[in-house]
C-alpha positions in Angstrom: -23.7 6.4 -0.7 -22.2 9.2 -2.9 -24.9 11.3 -1.7 -23.8 10.6 1.8 -20.3 11.2 0.8 -21.5 14.7 -0.4 -23.5 15.7 2.6 -20.5 14.7 4.9 -18.5 17.0 3.2 -20.5 19.8 3.2 -20.8 18.8 7.0 -17.3 19.0 7.9 -17.2 22.4 7.2 -19.9 23.5 10.0 -18.9 25.3 13.2 -19.4 22.2 15.3 -16.7 20.0 13.2 -14.5 22.9 12.9 -14.0 23.2 16.7 -13.3 19.8 17.6 -10.7 19.8 14.2 -9.3 22.3 16.0 -8.7 21.1 18.8 -7.6 17.4 17.6 -5.4 19.2 15.1 -3.4 21.2 17.5 -2.9 18.2 19.6 -1.8 16.2 16.9 0.3 18.4 15.6 1.5 18.5 19.3 2.4 15.3 19.5 3.6 14.8 15.8 6.2 17.7 16.7 7.2 15.5 20.1 7.5 12.4 18.0 9.9 14.6 15.6 11.9 15.8 18.0 12.6 12.4 20.0 13.1 10.4 17.1 15.8 13.1 15.5 17.4 13.3 18.6 17.6 9.5 18.9 19.1 9.3 15.3 21.3 12.0 15.9 23.0 10.1 19.0 23.9 7.2 16.6 25.8 9.6 13.6 28.9 9.7 14.9 30.4 10.2 12.0 33.4 12.8 11.8 33.7 13.7 8.4 31.6 16.8 8.2 30.1 16.0 4.5 29.1 12.1 4.8 27.7 13.5 8.2 25.4 16.2 6.3 24.2 13.5 4.1 23.9 11.2 6.8 21.6 14.2 8.4 19.4 14.8 5.7 18.9 11.2 5.0 17.8 10.7 8.2 15.6 13.9 8.1 14.0 12.9 5.1 13.4 9.4 6.6 11.9 10.8 9.5 9.6 13.0 7.6 7.9 10.2 5.7 7.8 8.0 8.5 5.8 10.8 10.4 3.3 11.1 7.1 2.6 7.6 7.9 2.1 8.3 11.0 -0.6 10.8 10.8 -3.4 8.8 10.0 -3.5 6.6 13.0 -2.1 9.8 15.4 -5.4 11.6 14.1 -7.5 8.7 14.8 -6.2 8.4 18.5 -6.3 12.3 18.9 -10.0 12.7 17.2 -11.0 9.2 18.9 -12.2 10.9 22.4 -14.7 13.5 20.6 -15.9 11.1 17.4 -19.0 10.1 19.9 -19.8 14.0 20.1 -19.5 14.3 16.5 -21.9 10.9 15.9 -24.4 12.8 18.0 -24.1 16.3 16.0 -25.0 14.1 12.5 -27.7 12.2 14.0 -29.4 15.2 15.1 -29.4 17.0 11.8 -30.3 14.0 9.6 -32.3 12.3 12.0 -34.6 15.2 13.9 -37.0 13.8 16.0 -35.6 10.0 15.8 -33.7 8.3 18.2 -30.0 9.6 19.3 -27.4 6.8 20.0 -26.3 6.5 23.0 -22.3 6.3 23.4 -20.3 3.1 24.6 -18.8 3.3 27.9 -15.8 5.3 28.3 -13.7 2.0 28.6 -15.0 0.4 25.3 -14.2 3.9 23.7 -10.5 3.5 25.1 -10.7 0.1 24.2 -12.0 0.8 20.8 -9.8 3.7 19.7 -6.8 2.0 20.8 -7.4 -1.3 18.9 -8.7 1.5 15.5 -5.4 3.3 16.2 -3.1 0.0 16.4 -4.6 -1.6 13.5 -4.3 1.4 11.2 -0.3 2.1 12.6 0.3 -1.2 11.3 -1.5 -1.3 8.2 0.5 1.9 7.5 4.0 0.4 8.5 3.4 -2.4 5.9 2.5 0.1 3.8 5.4 2.2 4.3 7.8 -1.5 3.5 5.9 -1.7 0.5 7.4 1.7 -0.8 10.1 -0.7 -2.1 7.8 -2.0 -4.7 6.5 0.6 -7.2 3.2 0.1 -8.4 2.0 -2.3 -5.7 2.3 -0.2 -2.6 -0.4 2.5 -3.7 -2.7 -0.5 -4.0 -2.0 -2.0 -1.2 -2.5 1.1 1.0 -5.5 1.9 -0.6 -7.0 -1.5 -0.5 -5.8 -2.2 3.1 -7.3 1.1 4.6 -10.7 1.1 2.9 -11.1 -2.3 4.3 -10.2 -1.1 7.7 -12.0 2.5 8.2 -15.2 0.8 6.9 -15.1 -1.8 9.6 -13.8 0.7 12.0 -16.2 3.6 11.3 -18.8 1.6 10.5 -18.6 0.2 14.0 -18.4 3.2 15.7 -21.2 4.7 13.9 -23.3 1.1 14.6 -22.8 0.5 18.3 -24.6 3.6 19.3 -27.5 2.1 18.5 -27.1 -1.7 18.8 -24.7 -4.3 20.1 -21.2 -5.7 19.1 -23.2 -9.1 17.7 -25.3 -7.3 15.4 -23.4 -4.4 14.1 -20.6 -7.4 13.2 -24.0 -9.3 11.7 -24.9 -5.7 9.8 -21.1 -4.8 8.5 -21.1 -8.5 7.0 -24.6 -7.9 5.1 -23.2 -5.0 4.1 -19.4 -6.0 3.6 -18.9 -4.4 -0.6 -20.9 -0.8 0.4 -19.0 -0.4 3.6 -15.5 -1.2 2.0 -16.6 1.0 -1.5 -17.2 3.8 1.6 -13.5 2.8 3.3 -12.0 3.5 -0.1 -13.4 6.7 0.2 -12.0 7.9 4.0 -8.8 6.2 2.6 -8.4 8.9 -0.3 -8.8 11.5 2.3 -5.7 9.6 4.4 -3.7 9.3 1.3 -4.0 13.0 0.6 -1.9 15.7 2.3 -3.7 18.3 4.2 -7.0 15.9 3.8 -5.8 13.3 5.8 -6.1 15.3 8.8 -9.8 16.0 8.4 -9.9 11.7 8.1 -11.9 11.3 11.3 -14.1 14.1 10.6 -15.0 12.6 7.4 -15.7 9.0 8.2 -17.6 9.7 11.2 -20.4 12.2 8.8 -20.2 9.4 6.2 -20.7 6.4 8.3 -23.3 7.5 10.3 -25.2 8.6 7.3 -24.5 5.1 6.1 -25.8 3.3 8.9 -29.0 5.2 8.9 -29.2 4.5 5.4 -29.0 0.3 5.6 -30.5 0.0 9.1 -33.6 -1.8 8.4 -37.1 0.0 8.5 -35.0 3.5 8.8 -35.3 6.0 5.8 -33.9 8.9 6.4 -32.3 11.9 4.6 -28.8 12.2 4.2 -29.2 16.1 4.0 -28.6 18.4 7.5 -31.9 20.1 8.1 -30.5 23.5 7.3 -29.1 22.1 4.2 -32.8 20.6 3.4 -34.7 24.1 3.7 -32.0 25.6 1.8 
């Protein structure tokens, strides 16, 4: 698993991944800016306080609250935006680590939209719960990592596995390797919890889980390093 994680880290810096990163990052930041403007305008409409000092305090507190909320919104939003590129990224990884082998087939557009929306909504709920747990110091960080570890381990593995097998087969394989996938999910959750790196979460998640799927699939033994890295 650590070999797969190291290889995934190296690959997210390659040109094909950077291209997707710039596209998804630009759209994510645009959506965050729109969300900020909308929420700020909505909050300002309720700050009908005449006292200048009190109004300034409330405006500052509202701004800080919006920043905190949008920080938790980054993960589900980046997943939603990048979800439309993840099949392309998975194909890139498969070509690199499985030369000459079978390349997975993307799910239908309808299934891809459904999976992406489900993943984003579940991630949003988990992060809102984690935001509420900020009132319980010592519990919030652990709850955040555990919940996201389970979520990301399950969903990113499903994305990689359903390119090769049915949903039923994917579920069966996931249950057999639930601990490994949970630990891998914790690594992805670490990205989400790190400012700046959280925008790379979808790229790292795909690169890691495609490798783990290859490794965990019966009768499949493949190198986890890109071909360029092997010849270097």
